[in-house]
C-alpha positions in Angstrom: 21.9 48.6 -14.9 19.4 46.1 -13.3 20.4 44.9 -9.8 18.5 42.7 -7.4 16.8 44.5 -4.6 17.7 47.9 -6.0 15.9 50.4 -3.7 15.4 52.6 -6.7 13.0 50.1 -8.1 9.8 50.6 -6.1 6.6 48.7 -6.4 3.6 50.8 -5.5 0.4 49.0 -4.8 -2.7 51.1 -5.1 -5.4 50.1 -2.5 -8.6 51.5 -1.3 -11.7 50.3 0.5 -14.3 51.9 -1.9 -14.7 49.3 -4.6 -18.0 49.7 -6.4 -18.5 46.0 -7.0 -17.0 44.5 -3.8 -16.7 47.2 -1.1 -13.8 46.7 1.3 -12.3 43.9 -0.8 -8.7 44.8 -0.1 -9.0 43.8 3.5 -11.3 40.7 3.0 -10.0 37.4 4.2 -8.3 34.9 1.9 -7.2 31.8 3.7 -6.4 33.6 7.0 -4.8 36.8 5.6 -6.2 39.9 4.0 -6.1 40.2 0.2 -3.8 43.2 0.6 -1.4 41.2 2.7 -1.2 38.5 0.0 -0.3 41.1 -2.7 2.4 42.7 -0.6 4.0 39.5 0.4 4.1 38.2 -3.1 5.4 41.5 -4.5 8.2 41.4 -1.9 9.4 38.2 -3.4 10.2 39.8 -6.7 14.0 39.8 -7.0 14.2 43.0 -8.9 12.0 45.1 -6.6 13.8 47.0 -3.8 10.8 48.5 -2.0 7.1 47.8 -1.8 4.8 50.6 -0.8 1.0 50.7 -0.4 -0.6 53.9 -1.8 -4.1 54.5 -0.4 -6.2 57.6 -0.2 -6.7 60.4 2.3 -10.4 59.6 2.5 -11.4 58.5 6.1 -12.9 55.3 4.6 -9.3 54.2 3.9 -8.1 54.7 7.5 -8.4 50.9 8.0 -5.9 50.4 5.1 -3.3 52.6 6.8 -4.0 51.0 10.2 -3.5 47.5 8.7 -0.2 48.6 7.1 1.0 50.1 10.4 0.1 46.9 12.2 2.3 44.9 9.8 5.1 47.4 9.4 4.3 48.0 5.7 5.1 51.4 4.2 2.0 53.3 3.4 1.4 56.6 1.6 -1.9 58.4 1.5 -2.9 60.7 -1.4 -5.7 61.9 -3.7 -8.7 59.5 -3.8 -9.3 59.9 -7.6 -6.1 61.4 -9.1 -4.2 58.1 -8.8 -1.5 59.4 -11.1 -0.7 62.1 -8.6 -0.8 59.5 -5.8 1.8 57.4 -7.6 3.9 60.5 -8.4 4.0 61.7 -4.8 4.7 58.3 -3.4 7.5 57.7 -5.8 9.0 61.1 -4.9 8.7 60.3 -1.2 10.3 56.9 -1.4 13.0 57.8 -3.9 11.9 55.6 -6.8 13.8 56.0 -10.1 11.8 53.1 -11.6 8.2 52.6 -10.5 6.3 49.3 -10.7 2.5 49.7 -10.7 0.5 46.9 -9.0 -3.0 46.8 -7.7 -4.4 45.4 -4.4 -7.0 43.2 -6.2 -4.4 40.8 -7.6 -3.7 38.4 -4.7 -2.3 35.8 -7.1 0.3 38.0 -8.6 3.4 36.0 -9.4 6.8 37.5 -8.3 8.3 35.9 -11.4 5.8 37.8 -13.6 6.8 41.1 -11.9 10.5 40.3 -12.5 9.9 39.3 -16.1 8.3 42.6 -16.8 11.0 44.6 -14.9 13.8 42.8 -16.7 12.2 43.5 -20.1 11.8 47.2 -19.2 15.6 47.5 -18.5 16.7 45.3 -21.4 14.7 47.2 -24.0 15.7 50.6 -22.5 12.1 52.0 -22.8 10.1 54.6 -20.9 7.3 52.2 -20.1 6.7 48.4 -20.2 3.6 46.4 -19.3 2.6 42.7 -19.5 -0.9 43.9 -20.6 -2.3 46.8 -22.6 -5.9 47.5 -23.5 -7.5 46.9 -27.0 -6.6 47.2 -29.8 -3.4 45.8 -28.3 -3.8 42.2 -27.4 -3.1 40.9 -23.9 -1.6 37.4 -23.5 -1.1 37.5 -19.7 -3.9 36.4 -17.3 -6.0 39.2 -15.8 -4.6 39.4 -12.3 -0.9 39.3 -13.2 -1.0 42.9 -14.4 2.4 44.7 -14.0 3.4 48.1 -15.4 6.9 49.6 -15.2 7.8 53.2 -15.8 10.8 55.5 -15.4 10.4 58.3 -12.9 11.2 60.8 -15.8 8.3 59.5 -17.9 5.9 59.4 -14.9 6.8 63.0 -14.1 5.9 64.0 -17.7 2.6 62.2 -17.5 1.9 63.8 -14.1 2.5 67.2 -15.6 0.7 66.8 -18.9 -2.2 64.3 -18.5 -5.5 66.0 -18.3 -8.3 63.5 -19.0 -10.0 62.1 -15.9 -9.4 58.5 -16.9 -5.7 59.2 -17.5 -5.4 60.5 -14.0 -7.4 57.7 -12.5 -5.8 54.8 -14.3 -2.3 56.2 -13.9 -0.5 55.1 -17.1 -2.8 55.7 -20.2 -1.0 58.9 -21.1 2.2 56.8 -21.6 0.8 54.3 -24.1 -2.4 55.6 -25.8 -0.6 57.9 -28.3 1.9 56.1 -30.5 5.3 57.6 -30.5 4.8 59.8 -27.4 7.0 57.4 -25.4 9.1 54.3 -26.0 6.9 51.5 -24.8 7.1 47.8 -24.7 4.3 45.2 -24.4 5.7 42.1 -22.7 3.8 39.1 -24.0 3.3 35.7 -22.5 3.7 32.4 -24.3 1.3 30.6 -24.3 -1.5 33.1 -24.5 -3.3 33.0 -21.1 -5.5 36.0 -21.6 -8.7 33.9 -21.0 -7.8 33.4 -17.4 -9.3 35.8 -14.8 -7.3 35.7 -11.6 -8.1 39.1 -10.2 -10.7 40.0 -7.5 -13.4 42.5 -8.4 -16.6 40.6 -7.6 -17.8 38.0 -5.1 -17.4 35.4 -7.8 -13.7 36.3 -8.3 -13.2 36.1 -4.6 -14.7 32.6 -4.4 -12.4 31.4 -7.1 -9.3 32.9 -5.5 -10.2 31.4 -2.1 -10.5 28.0 -3.7 -7.0 28.4 -5.3 -5.4 29.4 -2.0 -7.2 26.5 -0.2 -5.7 24.1 -2.7 -2.2 25.3 -1.9 -2.8 25.1 1.9 -3.2 28.9 2.1 0.5 29.5 1.5 1.9 32.4 -0.5 4.6 30.8 -2.5 2.8 29.0 -5.4 3.5 30.2 -8.9 1.4 31.0 -12.0 2.5 27.8 -13.5 1.2 25.9 -10.5 -2.1 27.8 -10.7 -2.5 26.9 -14.4 -1.8 23.2 -13.7 -4.5 23.2 -11.0 -7.1 25.0 -13.1 -6.5 22.7 -16.1 -7.0 19.7 -13.7 -10.2 21.4 -12.4 -11.6 23.3 -15.3 -15.0 23.6 -13.7 -13.6 26.2 -11.4 -13.3 28.6 -14.2 -17.1 28.7 -14.5 -17.2 30.5 -11.1 -16.3 33.9 -12.5 -16.7 33.2 -16.3 -19.5 35.8 -16.7 -17.7 38.7 -15.0 -17.0 41.6 -17.3 -13.6 43.3 -17.0 -13.6 47.1 -16.7 -12.1 49.2 -19.5 -9.2 51.5 -19.0 -11.3 54.6 -19.8 -13.9 53.8 -17.2 -13.9 56.3 -14.4 -15.1 56.3 -10.8 -18.4 58.3 -11.0 -17.7 59.6 -7.4 -14.8 61.6 -8.7 
């Protein structure tokens, strides 16, 4: 049964300093606060999330992430730098999650309502895994940057035990959805189709766009996806800022692994 603020529903935000295209991005400034802060605060507003935890790595380069979390009183777990599936599994065990919501620290515009919509759909459909985006050939209809994945602890445990491919360990959830029939999965679509919008931060161009959006909303944290869309439709030239950025595929792996 779905309850508001259920401590068993735990959002885990993966965050590390070692981005290949924009190093240190998770602690870069967006309107007076770090990008990671923006993601955490917005995730905490989701009604059906009981806990929000940052999952960073044991690499010394990520000491600043842990230090930042401690300075703000945010829960922080440190785990394997490249086996992110293991990092999620261990964090979920430590914090007692029965339902795990996967978020990433490069989505500072994540809408709490979009998180809630995906969590609700997960429980209503009684599935093992639900997401508001999945890679091709499945078609996404949600903007890049609103990505939310929800999985039961039982299914996550099976993936943790059985997934062997490097990309499946690094991208956490592929084992759950890439083989039809292996698990009960649900793709939560968005109407209208907003897949053309890129609202994540992976490059300097992305960061420039997100900073402009925050500036428009007086650097608050409480504006919605609907309000973002209205602003961008009124100022369509802003979409040219990161129009040429290529999104990474789910089978791409960190070559440092």
